[in-house]
LOTORPA-107909 format. One line per field, with one value per residue (C-alpha): chain; residue in three letters; residue number from 0; x, z, y. Coordinates in pm, whole numbers, plus 32768, in hexadecimal, padded with zeros to 4 digits. Example, Ala and Ser with C-alpha at 12.3 -4.5 7.8 and 13.67 -1.06 7.14 Angstrom:
BEGIN
c c(A:A) .
r c(Ala:Ser) .
k c(0:1) .
c1 c(84CE:8557) .
c3 c(830C:82CA) .
c2 c(7E3E:7F96) .
***
This chain:
BEGIN
c c(A:A:A:A:A:A:A:A:A:A:A:A:A:A:A:A:A:A:A:A:A:A:A:A:A:A:A:A:A:A:A:A:A:A:A:A:A:A:A:A:A:A:A:A:A:A:A:A:A:A:A:A:A:A:A:A:A:A:A:A:A:A:A:A:A:A:A:A:A:A:A:A:A:A:A:A:A:A:A:A:A:A:A:A:A:A:A:A:A:A:A:A:A:A:A:A:A:A:A:A:A:A:A:A:A:A:A:A:A:A:A:A:A:A:A:A:A:A:A:A:A:A:A:A:A:A:A:A:A:A:A:A:A:A:A:A:A:A:A:A:A:A:A:A:A:A:A:A:A:A:A:A:A:A:A:A:A:A:A:A:A:A:A:A:A:A:A:A:A:A:A:A:A:A:A:A:A:A:A:A:A:A:A:A:A:A:A:A:A:A:A:A:A:A:A:A:A:A:A:A:A:A:A:A:A:A:A:A:A:A:A:A:A:A:A:A:A:A:A:A:A:A:A:A:A:A:A:A:A:A:A:A:A:A:A:A:A:A:A:A:A:A:A:A:A:A:A:A:A:A:A:A:A:A:A:A:A:A:A:A:A:A:A:A:A:A:A:A:A:A:A:A:A:A:A:A:A:A:A:A:A:A:A:A:A:A:A:A:A:A:A:A:A:A:A:A:A:A:A:A:A:A:A:A:A:A:A:A:A:A:A:A:A:A:A:A:A:A:A:A:A:A:A:A:A:A:A:A:A:A:A:A:A:A:A:A:A:A:A:A:A:A:A:A:A:A:A:A:A:A:A:A:A:A:A:A:A:A:A:A:A:A:A:A:A:A:A:A:A:A:A:A:A:A:A:A:A:A:A:A:A:A:A:A:A:A:A:A:A:A:A:A:A:A) .
r c(Unk:Unk:Unk:Unk:Unk:Unk:Unk:Unk:Unk:Unk:Unk:Unk:Unk:Unk:Unk:Unk:Unk:Unk:Unk:Unk:Unk:Unk:Unk:Unk:Unk:Unk:Unk:Unk:Unk:Unk:Unk:Unk:Unk:Unk:Unk:Unk:Unk:Unk:Unk:Unk:Unk:Unk:Unk:Unk:Unk:Unk:Unk:Unk:Unk:Unk:Unk:Unk:Unk:Unk:Unk:Unk:Unk:Unk:Unk:Unk:Unk:Unk:Unk:Unk:Unk:Unk:Unk:Unk:Unk:Unk:Unk:Unk:Unk:Unk:Unk:Unk:Unk:Unk:Unk:Unk:Unk:Unk:Unk:Unk:Unk:Unk:Unk:Unk:Unk:Unk:Unk:Unk:Unk:Unk:Unk:Unk:Unk:Unk:Unk:Unk:Unk:Unk:Unk:Unk:Unk:Unk:Unk:Unk:Unk:Unk:Unk:Unk:Unk:Unk:Unk:Unk:Unk:Unk:Unk:Unk:Unk:Unk:Unk:Unk:Unk:Unk:Unk:Unk:Unk:Unk:Unk:Unk:Unk:Unk:Unk:Unk:Unk:Unk:Unk:Unk:Unk:Unk:Unk:Unk:Unk:Unk:Unk:Unk:Unk:Unk:Unk:Unk:Unk:Unk:Unk:Unk:Unk:Unk:Unk:Unk:Unk:Unk:Unk:Unk:Unk:Unk:Unk:Unk:Unk:Unk:Unk:Unk:Unk:Unk:Unk:Unk:Unk:Unk:Unk:Unk:Unk:Unk:Unk:Unk:Unk:Unk:Unk:Unk:Unk:Unk:Unk:Unk:Unk:Unk:Unk:Unk:Unk:Unk:Unk:Unk:Unk:Unk:Unk:Unk:Unk:Unk:Unk:Unk:Unk:Unk:Unk:Unk:Unk:Unk:Unk:Unk:Unk:Unk:Unk:Unk:Unk:Unk:Unk:Unk:Unk:Unk:Unk:Unk:Unk:Unk:Unk:Unk:Unk:Unk:Unk:Unk:Unk:Unk:Unk:Unk:Unk:Unk:Unk:Unk:Unk:Unk:Unk:Unk:Unk:Unk:Unk:Unk:Unk:Unk:Unk:Unk:Unk:Unk:Unk:Unk:Unk:Unk:Unk:Unk:Unk:Unk:Unk:Unk:Unk:Unk:Unk:Unk:Unk:Unk:Unk:Unk:Unk:Unk:Unk:Unk:Unk:Unk:Unk:Unk:Unk:Unk:Unk:Unk:Unk:Unk:Unk:Unk:Unk:Unk:Unk:Unk:Unk:Unk:Unk:Unk:Unk:Unk:Unk:Unk:Unk:Unk:Unk:Unk:Unk:Unk:Unk:Unk:Unk:Unk:Unk:Unk:Unk:Unk:Unk:Unk:Unk:Unk:Unk:Unk:Unk:Unk:Unk:Unk:Unk:Unk:Unk:Unk:Unk:Unk:Unk:Unk:Unk:Unk:Unk:Unk:Unk:Unk:Unk:Unk:Unk:Unk:Unk:Unk:Unk:Unk:Unk:Unk:Unk:Unk:Unk:Unk:Unk:Unk:Unk:Unk:Unk:Unk:Unk:Unk:Unk:Unk:Unk:Unk:Unk:Unk:Unk:Unk:Unk:Unk:Unk:Unk:Unk:Unk:Unk:Unk:Unk:Unk:Unk:Unk:Unk:Unk:Unk:Unk:Unk:Unk:Unk:Unk:Unk:Unk) .
k c(0:1:2:3:4:5:6:7:8:9:10:11:12:13:14:15:16:17:18:19:20:21:22:23:24:25:26:27:28:29:30:31:32:33:34:35:36:37:38:39:40:41:42:43:44:45:46:47:48:49:50:51:52:53:54:55:56:57:58:59:60:61:62:63:64:65:66:67:68:69:70:71:72:73:74:75:76:77:78:79:80:81:82:83:84:85:86:87:88:89:90:91:92:93:94:95:96:97:98:99:100:101:102:103:104:105:106:107:108:109:110:111:112:113:114:115:116:117:118:119:120:121:122:123:124:125:126:127:128:129:130:131:132:133:134:135:136:137:138:139:140:141:142:143:144:145:146:147:148:149:150:151:152:153:154:155:156:157:158:159:160:161:162:163:164:165:166:167:168:169:170:171:172:173:174:175:176:177:178:179:180:181:182:183:184:185:186:187:188:189:190:191:192:193:194:195:196:197:198:199:200:201:202:203:204:205:206:207:208:209:210:211:212:213:214:215:216:217:218:219:220:221:222:223:224:225:226:227:228:229:230:231:232:233:234:235:236:237:238:239:240:241:242:243:244:245:246:247:248:249:250:251:252:253:254:255:256:257:258:259:260:261:262:263:264:265:266:267:268:269:270:271:272:273:274:275:276:277:278:279:280:281:282:283:284:285:286:287:288:289:290:291:292:293:294:295:296:297:298:299:300:301:302:303:304:305:306:307:308:309:310:311:312:313:314:315:316:317:318:319:320:321:322:323:324:325:326:327:328:329:330:331:332:333:334:335:336:337:338:339:340:341:342:343:344:345:346:347:348:349:350:351:352:353:354:355:356:357:358:359:360:361:362:363:364:365:366:367:368:369:370:371:372:373:374:375:376:377:378:379:380:381:382:383:384:385:386:387:388:389:390:391:392:393) .
c1 c(3FB5:3F58:404E:3FF0:402D:4177:4201:4185:4234:4373:4377:430E:4422:452E:44BB:449D:4600:4683:45BD:4654:47B5:476C:46ED:4844:48FF:4958:4A5D:4A54:4B97:4B0D:49CB:4A8A:4B4D:4A14:4950:4A60:4A60:48EF:483B:48A8:4883:4725:46C1:472A:4674:4531:4543:451A:43CE:4276:41FA:4350:43B5:42BE:436C:44D8:451E:444D:4427:4418:437A:443B:434B:4318:433A:4485:44BE:45C3:45E0:4643:4674:45A2:4652:4589:469E:46DD:456A:450F:4629:45C3:4469:44F8:45C2:4473:43FF:430F:42B2:42DC:4162:4155:426C:41B1:4073:4136:41C0:4065:3FE1:40FB:40C0:3F4D:3F83:408F:40E0:421F:4279:43BA:4450:451A:461A:46CE:47CA:4767:48BD:48CE:47A5:47A1:4635:45E2:44D2:442A:4361:423F:41DD:40BB:4097:41A0:42AF:4371:44AC:455E:4670:4799:4723:47C1:47F6:4957:48F8:47CA:48A5:4995:486F:47EF:4916:496A:48CF:49C7:4B10:4C26:4B9C:4BE9:4AB4:4AD7:4A95:4924:48A7:4732:469F:4568:449B:438E:42D0:4225:4172:41A3:4084:40B4:420A:4284:423C:42E4:4408:43A7:4271:4319:41DE:41C5:4330:431C:41E1:4260:40F3:410E:4080:4158:40B1:411D:41E6:434E:42E9:4219:432F:4428:433A:4320:449D:44B4:43A2:4455:4595:44DF:4432:457B:4621:4513:4523:469E:47C2:489A:48AA:47D9:480E:4768:483A:4836:4723:4740:462F:45E5:44F3:4420:451A:440A:4393:440D:43C9:4479:45BD:4698:473F:484D:47EA:4868:47D2:487F:4808:48DC:4950:4A2F:4AD2:4A90:4A71:4B83:4AC4:4966:48AA:479F:4637:44ED:4411:42DB:436B:43C1:4265:41BE:4286:4255:40DB:40CE:41A6:40AE:3F94:404F:3FB0:40DB:41E0:42CE:4348:4355:4416:451B:453F:456E:4662:4734:4732:47BF:48C8:492F:4970:4A52:4B11:4C85:4CB7:4C02:4BD1:4B17:4A51:49E1:4988:48AF:4801:47BA:4725:464D:45CA:458B:44CE:43EE:43B8:439C:42B2:41B3:42AD:42BF:43B2:4511:454E:4636:4550:4565:4627:451E:4409:4487:44ED:4390:42EB:43C4:4384:4209:4213:42D2:42F4:4231:422B:42BF:4411:442A:43BB:44C9:45D0:4558:455B:46C1:473B:469A:4734:488E:4855:47EA:4911:49FA:494C:497E:4AEF:4B14:4A67:4B16:4C76:4C9F:4D11:4C7B:4CF4:4DD6:4CDB:4BBB:4B05:4A33:4A10:49D7:4961:485D:4801:47CF:46E5:4624:45F8:4585:448E:4408:43DE:4338:4246:41E0:41B4:40D4:3FEB:3FB5:4007:40C7:4024:3F83:40AC:3FE9:3EF4:4004:40E3:3FBB:3F82:3E80:3E85:3F14:3DF4:3D8D) .
c3 c(509B:5201:530F:52FA:5184:51AC:52AF:51E8:50B5:517D:51F3:509C:4FF9:50DE:509E:4F29:4F16:4FCB:4EE0:4DB1:4E35:4E82:4D21:4C96:4D5F:4CA6:4D80:4EE2:4F43:4ED5:4F93:50D6:50BB:5063:5184:5280:5217:51CB:52E9:5401:5321:52AF:5412:5499:5381:53B5:552C:54DF:5424:5472:54A9:5518:55F2:5706:5737:5720:588A:5910:5A29:59A8:5A6F:5A38:5AFB:5C5B:5CF8:5C50:5B74:5AE6:5A78:590B:57DA:56B7:5591:5483:537D:5389:539F:5275:519E:51E8:5160:5032:4FE1:4FDE:4ED5:4FBF:4F4E:5033:5057:50C1:51BD:5258:5266:530C:540F:5466:547F:556C:564A:5657:569D:57A9:57D7:579B:5758:57EA:57EB:58F2:5826:58D5:5844:58AD:58EF:588E:579F:5624:55B2:5460:5408:54A5:55D8:562D:5799:57AB:5861:578D:57E2:56DA:56C9:558B:54DC:5428:52CD:51A0:50F3:5144:517F:5251:5312:536A:53DB:54AE:559B:556E:56BC:5778:56E3:574C:5812:5762:574A:56F8:558A:5543:5683:5673:5701:57D7:577A:5866:57F4:58E3:58C4:598B:599E:59A3:5903:5926:5990:598D:5A81:5AEB:5B86:5CCF:5D61:5C3E:5C62:5DDB:5DE3:5CF2:5CA2:5B93:5B70:5AFA:5A66:5AB9:5BE9:5C31:5D2E:5C28:5B26:5C20:5C60:5AEA:5ACA:5BE2:5B46:59F5:5A9E:5B44:59FE:5940:5A47:5A0E:5893:5870:58E5:595C:5A63:5A3A:5AD6:5A91:5B60:5A84:59FB:5921:58F5:5786:570B:55D4:54CC:5411:5541:5595:5707:5798:5851:589B:578B:585A:59C8:5A60:5B84:5C17:5D06:5DD2:5D06:5D52:5BFB:5A93:59CD:58C0:57C1:5732:5720:5612:568E:55DC:55FA:5613:5742:57EB:57AA:582D:5972:599A:5980:5A75:5B70:5B63:5BE7:5CD2:5E2D:5F13:5E5B:5F78:5FA7:5E35:5DF1:5EF5:5E5F:5CFD:5D7D:5E19:5CC8:5C31:5D41:5CFC:5B91:5BFF:5CF8:5CB6:5D6D:5D6E:5EE5:5EC9:5DA2:5E5A:5F89:5EC6:5DFC:5F3A:5FDF:5EAB:5EB6:602E:6019:5F08:5F8D:6102:60CF:61CF:62E6:6369:648F:643F:647B:641A:62FE:6245:6124:60F8:6112:600A:5F28:5F39:5EFF:5DD0:5D47:5D5D:5CE2:5B9C:5B6E:5A43:5AA6:5BB1:5B01:5AD6:5C3E:5CBD:5BF0:5C6E:5DD5:5DAD:5D13:5E21:5F2B:5E8F:5E7E:5FE7:6058:5F95:602D:618A:6145:60CD:6203:6309:627D:6178:6073:5F97:5FD4:5ECB:5EC6:5E75:5D3C:5D16:5BB1:5BEE:5A8B:5AAD:5C06:5B73:5A6C:5B73:5C59:5B2F:5AD9:5C3F:5C52:5AFD:5B5C:5C99:5BD1:5AD4:5BF0:5C56:5DC4:5E99:5E9B:5FC1:6000:60CD:5FAF:5EA7:5F52:5F8C:5E16:5E07:5D2E:5E3D:5E38:5F82) .
c2 c(B9CA:B960:B8FB:B789:B781:B838:B744:B61A:B69D:B6D1:B566:B4EF:B5BB:B52A:B3C7:B408:B48D:B359:B278:B328:B2F2:B186:B14D:B1AB:B0A2:AF62:AEB6:AE32:AEE1:B02F:AFEF:AFA6:B0EB:B1AF:B116:B164:B2D3:B306:B254:B341:B474:B414:B3B7:B50A:B5BF:B4FA:B53D:B6B2:B693:B610:B509:B489:B5AF:B559:B409:B469:B406:B2E9:B1F0:B08A:AF71:AE2D:AD50:ACCA:AE24:AE7A:AFA7:B08E:B1F9:B201:B2DB:B268:B1C3:B274:B25E:B0E6:B09B:B174:B0EC:AF84:AFD7:B08E:AF55:AE9C:AF98:B049:B1A7:B2D8:B2E3:B174:B1AF:B2D2:B204:B0EA:B1DB:B258:B0F3:B08D:B1BC:B171:AFFF:B03F:AECF:AE0E:ACA6:AC1A:AAC0:AA09:A945:A826:A731:A5D1:A53D:A3CF:A3D1:A3C2:A3BA:A321:A421:A54E:A4E9:A5D2:A5A7:A69B:A7E4:A88E:A78E:A6CD:A5FA:A669:A59E:A634:A6A3:A5FC:A74C:A7C8:A935:A8D7:A7E5:A8FF:A9D4:A8AE:A8CA:AA3C:AAA4:A9C9:AA3A:AA1D:A8F5:A7AE:A6D5:A562:A514:A4DE:A581:A5CA:A70A:A731:A866:A8E9:AA1C:AB0C:AC57:AD98:AE96:AFBA:AFA1:B106:B269:B3BC:B3BB:B51C:B484:B428:B391:B29B:B232:B211:B141:B03D:B006:AF00:ADA4:AC83:AB4D:AA44:AAAE:AA4A:A93F:A88D:A8A2:A811:A6EF:A6AC:A6A8:A5AA:A4D4:A4DB:A462:A340:A2E2:A2E8:A20B:A103:A12A:A117:A045:A167:A279:A3B5:A50C:A65E:A750:A888:A968:AA9E:ABA4:ABE1:ACED:ACDB:AD57:AE16:AEDD:B039:B06A:AF3B:AEF9:ADCF:AD00:AC64:AC89:AB46:AA89:A958:A84C:A75A:A631:A50B:A4F7:A557:A412:A420:A34F:A36F:A226:A1F6:A1F7:A1CA:A2FE:A222:A16C:A2B6:A341:A203:A203:A37C:A35A:A238:A2F2:A411:A336:A24B:A252:A21F:A2E4:A332:A1CC:A17B:A2BC:A25F:A104:A188:A28D:A177:A0C7:A206:A21E:A0B8:A112:A230:A15A:A139:9FEE:9E9E:9EBF:A008:9F87:9E4F:9F22:A014:9F03:9E43:9F76:9FB7:9E54:9E61:9FAD:9F23:9DC6:9E17:9F3B:9EC5:9F18:9DB4:9D9E:9D2B:9BB8:9A9E:9A38:9B84:9AEA:99DF:9AE1:9BD5:9AB5:9A21:9B70:9BBA:9A5C:9A7F:9BE7:9BB3:9A3A:99BB:984B:9766:974C:98C6:9902:9816:98D0:9A24:99A5:992C:9A72:9B49:9A6B:9A9F:9C15:9C30:9B5F:9C47:9D72:9CE3:9CA6:9E0D:9E96:9DC2:9D94:9EA7:9DA8:9C9C:9B3C:9AA7:998A:9A73:9A04:9B3E:9BC1:9D34:9D7A:9C67:9CEC:9E48:9DB8:9CF5:9E22:9EF1:9DDE:9DD8:9F51:9F63:9E4C:9F05:A045:9F94:9F2E:A097:A04E:9F55:9DFE:9D4F:9C6A:9B69:9B3A:9B31:9A33:994C:993F:9A58:9B8D:9C6E:9D62:9E01) .
***
């Protein structure tokens, strides 16, 4: 019997013995106890024989230039496959295939605070907004990465998958570990941009605040040479919205796609962000201020110099932008005028007058309507053309 056959039989024998023990287990409690005892013992035994022994200590690339020295989890990985009724021969074949492929799939998983999607929303490029599953066990798994953090009921999660190639190498190869020579697709900068775009889309599709301040790295659970599962990254956030507002996945997807092709994104992004800040405001003064700024950014985009007729100007622009007929345009003009007056009061005196007639909920809806209308056009309109009764095209 040759050396290759001997080592193969050794690995096969170890896996076969574990499979035989697993076949005798009938209760979940017994399985948990068996797994706790067997996984480390089987892992250590496999690490002594080929083909596993060459990869006992490895360097794992986690993407975007990061990596970690790790000890392979042969025991847990093999038992997971045995539970799926894989034979020892299939497990060995799977190991060889993973070594040859040397690529890993990870996911950035981010709770979208304030958003409760009705159905799964696929956004393309490996990104998806995922609602809480109806199945109780799957629902627990949905939020398991964020324990003990308390997420608002119904919180949807944003998944963004990315690949890392190569995924691993022997940690004894110092040159490999030092170089960090792996390629991540898509890169972190792109994934951050997608997260921001999802937030903006959700703000336009919902009536509540939206924040995405936390991301956890999650590896493919079926892969062997991966790391992560709980590495937390946080970004600055004003507040975590305490309530999840229902949103339609179709509306989120539509706004997300339009945002991806909008020509003058910087200004529109700032305006939508101010809408989001208004929804997080804890006082009517701050809310009026933020809504007024959002409206001014959107409706004064051509950088016209400030003047005493600014209220009339933004009111007229809003009226021609979203008004459906003369009566509707007159109503829009009046509401924008009230909003800008409230905004001015908030800026100059720090309070809203007791005589103020501003309806901030209605103002929120109007600003959302204005921003969505601009987004639908694909760019800011030619205001001179629009307010003279034209179509507003350049």
